[in-house]
C-alpha positions in Angstrom: 29.6 -28.9 30.6 32.7 -28.3 32.7 32.7 -29.2 36.3 35.9 -27.8 37.8 38.3 -25.0 37.1 42.1 -24.9 37.1 44.4 -21.8 36.7 47.8 -22.6 35.4 50.7 -20.2 34.9 53.4 -20.7 32.2 51.1 -22.5 29.7 52.8 -21.4 26.5 55.0 -24.5 26.3 56.3 -27.6 28.0 54.6 -28.9 31.1 52.2 -26.0 31.4 50.9 -26.5 27.8 50.5 -30.2 28.3 48.7 -29.7 31.6 46.3 -27.3 29.8 45.7 -29.9 27.1 45.0 -32.8 29.5 42.7 -30.9 31.8 40.8 -29.4 28.9 40.4 -32.9 27.5 39.0 -34.0 30.9 36.3 -31.3 30.6 37.8 -28.8 33.1 37.6 -25.1 32.6 41.3 -24.1 32.0 42.4 -20.6 32.8 45.7 -20.6 30.9 48.1 -17.8 31.7 51.3 -16.8 30.0 53.4 -13.7 29.5 52.9 -13.2 25.8 49.7 -14.9 24.5 50.2 -13.3 21.1 53.4 -15.3 20.6 52.1 -18.5 22.2 51.1 -20.2 18.9 50.8 -23.7 20.4 48.5 -22.5 23.2 46.4 -20.5 20.8 46.0 -23.5 18.6 45.0 -25.6 21.6 42.5 -23.0 22.7 41.0 -23.2 19.2 40.4 -26.9 19.7 38.9 -26.5 23.2 36.3 -23.9 24.0 36.9 -24.5 27.7 40.4 -23.0 27.6 40.6 -19.3 28.3 43.9 -17.5 27.7 45.1 -14.6 30.0 48.2 -12.5 29.8 50.1 -12.8 33.0 53.6 -12.0 34.0 53.8 -13.8 37.4 56.3 -11.2 38.7 54.1 -8.3 37.8 52.1 -8.2 41.0 49.9 -5.4 39.8 48.9 -7.5 36.9 48.4 -10.5 39.2 46.0 -8.4 41.4 44.1 -7.2 38.3 43.6 -10.7 37.1 42.4 -11.8 40.6 39.9 -8.9 40.5 38.8 -10.0 37.0 38.2 -13.5 38.3 36.9 -12.6 41.7 33.6 -14.5 41.2 35.3 -17.6 39.7 35.9 -20.5 42.1 39.3 -22.0 41.3 39.6 -25.7 42.3 43.3 -25.9 41.5 45.7 -23.0 41.5 48.9 -24.2 39.9 52.1 -22.2 39.8 54.0 -23.8 36.9 55.9 -20.8 35.5 59.6 -21.1 36.3 63.0 -19.9 35.4 66.2 -22.0 35.5 68.7 -19.2 35.1 72.4 -19.6 34.2 73.7 -23.2 33.6 77.5 -22.9 33.0 78.7 -21.6 36.3 80.1 -22.9 39.6 81.3 -21.9 43.0 83.1 -18.5 42.7 81.1 -17.6 39.6 77.6 -17.0 40.8 75.8 -14.0 39.3 73.8 -12.4 42.1 71.4 -10.5 39.8 70.6 -13.7 37.9 70.0 -15.4 41.3 67.5 -12.6 42.3 65.6 -13.0 39.1 65.3 -16.8 39.5 64.2 -16.4 43.1 61.6 -13.8 42.1 60.0 -16.2 39.5 60.4 -19.5 41.4 59.9 -18.5 45.0 58.3 -15.1 45.5 55.7 -15.3 42.6 54.0 -18.5 43.8 53.4 -17.0 47.2 52.1 -13.8 45.7 49.8 -15.8 43.4 48.4 -17.7 46.4 47.8 -14.5 48.3 46.0 -13.0 45.3 43.7 -16.0 44.6 43.2 -17.5 48.0 39.5 -16.5 48.1 38.7 -18.0 44.7 40.4 -21.3 45.8 38.5 -21.2 49.2 35.2 -20.8 47.3 35.8 -24.0 45.2 35.1 -27.6 45.8 38.7 -29.1 45.6 40.5 -26.2 47.3 44.0 -27.0 46.1 47.1 -24.9 45.6 50.1 -26.6 43.9 53.5 -25.4 43.0 55.8 -27.1 40.4 59.1 -27.5 42.3 62.0 -29.8 41.6 63.8 -32.6 43.3 67.0 -30.6 43.1 65.5 -28.5 45.8 65.6 -31.4 48.2 68.4 -30.8 50.7 68.4 -34.5 51.7 68.8 -35.5 48.0 71.6 -33.1 47.2 74.6 -35.3 46.5 76.2 -33.4 43.7 76.6 -29.8 45.0 76.5 -26.8 42.7 73.4 -25.5 41.1 73.2 -22.8 43.7 70.7 -20.6 42.0 68.0 -23.0 40.8 68.4 -25.4 43.8 68.0 -22.7 46.3 64.9 -21.2 44.6 63.2 -24.6 44.7 64.3 -25.3 48.3 62.8 -21.9 49.3 59.5 -22.4 47.5 59.2 -25.8 49.2 59.3 -23.9 52.5 56.7 -21.5 51.2 54.4 -24.5 50.4 54.9 -26.0 53.9 54.0 -22.7 55.6 51.0 -22.2 53.3 49.7 -25.7 54.1 49.6 -24.7 57.8 48.4 -21.1 57.3 45.6 -22.1 54.9 44.4 -25.2 56.8 41.6 -23.2 58.6 40.2 -22.4 55.1 40.4 -26.2 54.2 42.8 -25.4 51.5 45.5 -28.0 50.7 48.9 -27.0 49.4 51.4 -29.3 47.7 54.8 -29.1 46.1 55.4 -31.2 43.0 58.4 -32.7 41.2 57.6 -33.3 37.6 60.6 -35.5 37.0 63.5 -34.8 34.6 61.4 -33.9 31.6 62.3 -33.5 27.9 61.3 -29.8 27.7 63.2 -26.7 26.7 64.4 -26.4 30.4 65.1 -30.1 30.9 66.8 -30.7 27.6 66.8 -33.6 25.1 68.7 -36.0 27.4 66.0 -35.9 30.1 64.6 -39.2 31.3 60.9 -38.8 30.6 58.6 -37.2 28.1 56.3 -34.3 28.8 53.3 -36.5 28.3 54.5 -39.1 30.8 55.3 -36.4 33.4 52.0 -34.6 33.0 49.9 -37.8 33.1 51.4 -38.5 36.5 51.1 -34.9 37.7 47.4 -34.8 36.7 46.7 -37.9 38.8 48.6 -36.5 41.8 46.6 -33.2 41.5 43.3 -35.0 41.2 44.0 -37.1 44.3 45.6 -34.5 46.5 43.7 -33.4 49.5 44.1 -32.6 53.2 46.1 -35.8 53.8 48.7 -34.7 51.3 48.8 -31.1 52.2 52.3 -29.9 53.1 54.0 -32.7 51.2 56.6 -32.7 48.4 55.4 -35.2 45.8 56.9 -36.7 42.7 54.9 -37.0 39.5 54.4 -40.7 40.4 52.9 -39.9 43.8 56.0 -40.8 45.9 56.9 -38.5 48.8 60.3 -36.7 48.4 62.3 -35.8 51.5 62.7 -32.1 52.1 
C-alpha cells in the first residue's frame, strides 16, 4: 500500500526516470509525466514493473494541458510536486552569438513552466501531508558561483527559476507549503554528457534524501544533491 504521492515532470529519461524508479521502489505513488509517453520505452518498462507508477502525457509549456491534468488529479493530494523537465539549449555559442529565440524557448521550459505547474497544482500540494514543491535547478544559476562567464541562456534560466522558488517559498508559507531549488550535480545524462562527475544513480540517491528531509526550515533554500546550501 502506497503512503505518499509524488508528481515528476520529464520522466522519460535521465534524472526524472531514475527519480521515478527510486520513489516507486520506496512504495510511493508516482505520477510520471513526459511529453511523449508512447516513445518513452524505458518509462513504460519501468511502469510495467511497478503498479504504483502512473504515466501521464504532459508538455510542461502547454498550459492548457497542465490545467487539464490538474483537473484530472483535483482530488489527489500530492506530497511532492517536482519540476524536473528542463532544456539546455545551444551549447556552441558565446558573447555576440546568442540566439534570442533559443533563449526564449529555454526560459519558457526552465523558468516559466515550473511556476505555472506550481500555480496549477497548489491545492493538491496543500491537501497533502508533506506539502513540498521542488524544482531541479543548477549550480550554474548561482550568481556567486559564476567564475567562468558565458552560458548566458542556460545560466540565466536557472538564476531566474531560483528567484521563482524564493518568491514561492514566501507566498505559499501561509499554506504550510515548502519550496526548494535543487542542484543535482554534474550528472552523466544526455544533458550532462559522458564527462560529467557523477552517475545518475548517485545524484538521485542524494536528491531523494534531500526531498524526503525538506520542510519549512529548508523552504526558500538552494540545495545541492548532498544537502549542502548553495549561495544564490
